C-alpha positions as CSV (number, residue, x, y, z in Angstrom):
1,X,17.5,-7.5,3.6
2,X,15.7,-9.3,0.7
3,X,13.4,-12.0,1.9
4,X,12.8,-15.2,-0.1
5,X,9.6,-15.1,-2.2
6,X,7.3,-18.0,-1.7
7,X,4.8,-19.1,-4.3
8,X,2.1,-21.6,-5.2
9,X,-0.2,-21.8,-8.2
10,X,-1.9,-18.5,-7.4
11,X,0.1,-16.4,-4.9
12,X,3.5,-14.9,-4.6
13,X,4.4,-13.5,-1.2
14,X,6.9,-13.1,1.5
15,X,6.1,-14.6,4.9
16,X,8.2,-14.5,8.1
17,X,7.8,-14.8,11.8
18,X,5.1,-16.1,14.1
19,X,2.2,-14.6,16.0
20,X,-0.7,-12.3,15.1
21,X,-1.1,-11.7,11.3
22,X,0.3,-8.4,9.8
23,X,-0.3,-8.0,6.1
24,X,1.7,-5.4,4.1
25,X,0.2,-4.1,0.8
26,X,2.2,-2.3,-1.8
27,X,1.1,0.3,-4.3
28,X,0.4,0.5,-8.0
29,X,4.0,0.5,-9.2
30,X,5.2,-1.3,-6.0
31,X,6.8,-4.6,-5.3
32,X,7.6,-6.9,-2.4
33,X,10.9,-5.1,-1.9
34,X,9.1,-2.0,-0.8
35,X,8.5,-3.5,2.6
36,X,11.8,-5.3,3.1
37,X,12.7,-3.4,6.2
38,X,9.2,-3.6,7.6
39,X,9.2,-7.4,7.2
40,X,12.6,-7.7,8.9
41,X,11.5,-5.6,11.9
42,X,8.1,-7.1,12.5
43,X,8.8,-10.7,11.7
44,X,10.4,-10.9,15.2
45,X,7.0,-10.6,16.9
46,X,4.4,-11.0,14.2
47,X,3.5,-13.4,11.4
48,X,4.3,-10.9,8.7
49,X,3.0,-11.3,5.1
50,X,3.7,-9.2,2.0
51,X,1.6,-10.5,-0.9
52,X,2.4,-9.5,-4.5
53,X,-0.8,-7.9,-5.8
54,X,-1.6,-9.3,-9.3
55,X,-1.6,-5.9,-10.9
56,X,-0.6,-7.3,-14.3
57,X,-2.0,-10.9,-14.2
58,X,-5.7,-10.5,-14.0
59,X,-8.0,-9.8,-17.0
60,X,-8.3,-6.1,-17.6
61,X,-12.0,-6.2,-16.4
62,X,-10.7,-7.4,-13.0
63,X,-7.8,-4.9,-12.9
64,X,-9.8,-2.8,-10.3
65,X,-9.7,-2.0,-6.6
66,X,-12.4,-4.6,-6.1
67,X,-10.4,-7.1,-8.0
68,X,-7.5,-6.6,-5.6
69,X,-9.8,-6.8,-2.6
70,X,-11.2,-10.2,-3.9
71,X,-7.6,-11.4,-4.3
72,X,-6.7,-10.3,-0.8
73,X,-9.6,-12.2,0.7
74,X,-8.5,-15.3,-1.2
75,X,-5.0,-14.8,0.2
76,X,-6.2,-14.4,3.8
77,X,-8.3,-17.5,3.5
78,X,-5.5,-19.5,1.7
79,X,-3.1,-18.6,4.6
80,X,-5.8,-19.7,7.1
81,X,-5.8,-16.4,8.9
82,X,-8.7,-15.2,11.0
83,X,-8.5,-11.5,11.8
84,X,-5.6,-9.4,10.4
85,X,-4.0,-6.0,10.7
86,X,-3.5,-4.4,7.2
87,X,-0.7,-2.0,6.4
88,X,-1.2,-0.3,3.0
89,X,0.8,2.2,1.0
90,X,-0.9,4.1,-1.8
91,X,-3.2,1.7,-3.8
92,X,-2.5,-0.9,-1.0
93,X,-4.1,1.5,1.5
94,X,-7.1,1.8,-0.8
95,X,-7.4,-2.0,-1.0
96,X,-7.1,-2.2,2.8
97,X,-9.9,0.3,3.3
98,X,-12.3,-1.4,0.9
99,X,-11.5,-4.8,2.5
100,X,-12.3,-3.3,5.9
101,X,-15.6,-2.0,4.6
102,X,-16.6,-5.3,3.0
103,X,-15.2,-7.6,5.7
104,X,-15.1,-5.7,9.0
105,X,-15.2,-9.0,11.0
106,X,-11.7,-9.9,9.5
107,X,-10.0,-6.7,10.6
108,X,-8.1,-5.8,13.8
109,X,-6.7,-2.5,12.7
110,X,-5.6,-0.5,9.7
111,X,-2.4,1.4,9.0
112,X,-2.4,3.7,6.0
113,X,0.6,5.6,4.5
114,X,0.1,7.7,1.4
115,X,-3.2,5.9,0.7
116,X,-5.5,6.6,-2.2
117,X,-9.2,6.5,-1.7
118,X,-9.9,10.2,-1.5
119,X,-7.5,12.0,-3.9
120,X,-4.2,11.3,-5.5
121,X,-1.9,12.7,-8.2
122,X,-0.3,9.9,-10.1
123,X,0.5,9.4,-13.7
124,X,-2.9,10.9,-14.6
125,X,-5.7,9.4,-16.6
126,X,-3.8,8.7,-19.8
127,X,-1.2,6.1,-20.6
128,X,2.2,7.1,-19.2
129,X,4.7,8.1,-22.0
130,X,6.1,4.9,-23.3
131,X,9.7,5.0,-24.3
132,X,10.5,8.2,-22.5
133,X,12.9,7.1,-19.8
134,X,13.6,10.6,-18.5
135,X,9.9,11.3,-18.0
136,X,9.5,8.0,-16.1
137,X,12.6,8.8,-14.0
138,X,11.2,12.2,-13.2
139,X,7.8,10.8,-12.2
140,X,9.4,8.1,-10.1
141,X,11.6,10.6,-8.3
142,X,8.5,12.7,-7.4
143,X,7.4,9.8,-5.3
144,X,10.1,10.7,-2.7
145,X,11.3,13.7,-0.8
146,X,14.9,12.6,-1.6
147,X,15.0,11.8,-5.3
148,X,18.1,9.5,-4.7
149,X,15.7,6.9,-3.3
150,X,14.5,6.4,-6.9
151,X,17.5,4.2,-7.8
152,X,18.2,3.2,-11.4
153,X,16.8,-0.3,-10.5
154,X,13.5,1.2,-9.3
155,X,13.2,3.5,-12.4
156,X,14.0,0.6,-14.7
157,X,11.2,-1.5,-13.1
158,X,8.7,1.3,-13.7
159,X,10.0,1.9,-17.2
160,X,9.6,-1.8,-18.1
161,X,6.0,-1.8,-16.8
162,X,4.9,1.2,-18.8
163,X,6.8,0.1,-21.9
164,X,4.7,-3.1,-22.0
165,X,1.4,-2.2,-23.6
166,X,-0.7,-4.8,-21.9
167,X,0.8,-3.9,-18.5
168,X,0.3,-0.2,-19.2
169,X,-3.3,-0.7,-20.0
170,X,-3.9,-2.6,-16.7
171,X,-2.1,0.2,-14.8
172,X,-4.5,2.7,-16.5
173,X,-7.5,0.5,-15.6
174,X,-6.4,0.3,-12.0
175,X,-5.7,4.0,-11.8
176,X,-9.1,4.9,-13.2
177,X,-10.8,2.4,-10.8
178,X,-9.1,4.0,-7.9
179,X,-10.2,7.5,-9.0
180,X,-13.8,6.4,-9.4
181,X,-13.8,4.5,-6.1
182,X,-13.9,7.6,-3.8
183,X,-14.5,6.5,-0.2
184,X,-15.4,9.8,1.4
185,X,-19.0,8.8,2.1
186,X,-18.2,5.3,3.4
187,X,-15.3,5.9,5.8
188,X,-17.6,6.6,8.7
189,X,-18.5,2.9,8.7
190,X,-14.9,1.9,9.6
191,X,-14.7,1.6,13.4
192,X,-11.4,-0.3,14.0
193,X,-8.4,1.7,15.1
194,X,-6.6,3.4,12.1
195,X,-3.0,4.8,12.1
196,X,-2.2,7.3,9.4
197,X,1.5,7.7,8.9
198,X,2.1,10.4,6.4
199,X,5.0,12.1,4.7
200,X,4.9,15.8,5.2
201,X,6.3,16.2,1.7
202,X,4.0,13.7,-0.1
203,X,3.4,15.1,-3.6
204,X,1.0,12.3,-4.7
205,X,-1.4,12.2,-1.7
206,X,-0.6,15.6,-0.2
207,X,-1.0,16.4,3.5
208,X,-4.5,17.7,2.9
209,X,-5.5,14.1,2.0
210,X,-4.2,12.8,5.3
211,X,-6.1,15.5,7.2
212,X,-9.3,14.5,5.4
213,X,-8.8,10.8,6.2
214,X,-8.2,11.8,9.8
215,X,-11.5,13.8,9.9
216,X,-13.6,11.0,8.2
217,X,-12.1,8.0,10.1
218,X,-13.6,8.4,13.6
219,X,-11.1,6.1,15.3
220,X,-7.9,7.4,13.7
221,X,-4.6,8.8,14.7
222,X,-2.5,10.9,12.3
223,X,1.3,11.2,12.6
224,X,3.7,13.0,10.3
225,X,7.2,12.2,9.1
226,X,9.2,15.2,8.0
227,X,11.5,15.0,4.9
228,X,9.4,12.2,3.6
229,X,7.3,11.7,0.4
230,X,4.7,9.1,-0.6
231,X,6.4,5.9,0.5
232,X,7.4,6.3,4.2
233,X,8.3,2.7,4.7
234,X,11.0,3.1,2.0
235,X,12.2,6.6,2.7
236,X,12.1,6.7,6.5
237,X,11.9,3.0,7.4
238,X,13.3,3.2,10.9
239,X,10.9,5.9,12.0
240,X,8.0,4.2,10.1
241,X,8.7,1.0,12.0
242,X,8.9,2.8,15.3
243,X,5.5,4.5,14.8
244,X,3.9,1.3,13.6
245,X,5.4,-0.7,16.5
246,X,4.1,1.9,19.0
247,X,0.6,1.7,17.5
248,X,0.5,-2.1,17.6
249,X,1.8,-2.1,21.2
250,X,-1.1,0.3,22.1
251,X,-3.6,-2.1,20.5
252,X,-2.4,-4.9,22.7
253,X,-2.6,-2.8,25.8
254,X,-6.2,-1.8,25.2
255,X,-7.3,-5.3,24.1
């Protein structure tokens, strides 16, 4: 189910439901549609937000992980939210981690799936090949265990991004920022509960990355999804929702 996109002068986002705040953060080539089924499920019991990260709208100097964290703080304040639970995929997970490090008083818990912040294999440190549709299709398919998840619509979206020189430069700036911003030495400072939901077949942030996150995050739980790549909420949405719901329920029971 596609949810209506709300907007004001600065923010575009999906918002549905009432209750405690749950914020869903997409990745570098992601969109609000990535979390459609998550929003549908959790809006029944949570105030669920999915903001569109301004990956192509900020000046290139602000196209960094810290730039996204500043944007997220402004969004949380704009929505008049106190403490929140962040759910982040890929770059969205990285943003969630840095937000938790900078503003620990605003965080209830974190959920990471295919998060960057330690190591990832993306498009690399050079501009993706512009104009090479088959290359972009192949790289997009590698995001998933089942390449059929990479629909023509999804491949077209990525192709349009990398074919736009200005957008491609900002993608490169963001990717380099994520590579430089390695959090290994800082994760020990995150004390809130963290759920790691990881695809066993993730080619971009492989299982070894999940195990390292689990080791470095002292209050973390790691669960695996088989036959699943880098974006569990898209490829295995029902199981992803079940795992996330169980984690959130456990938080309420121990509160």
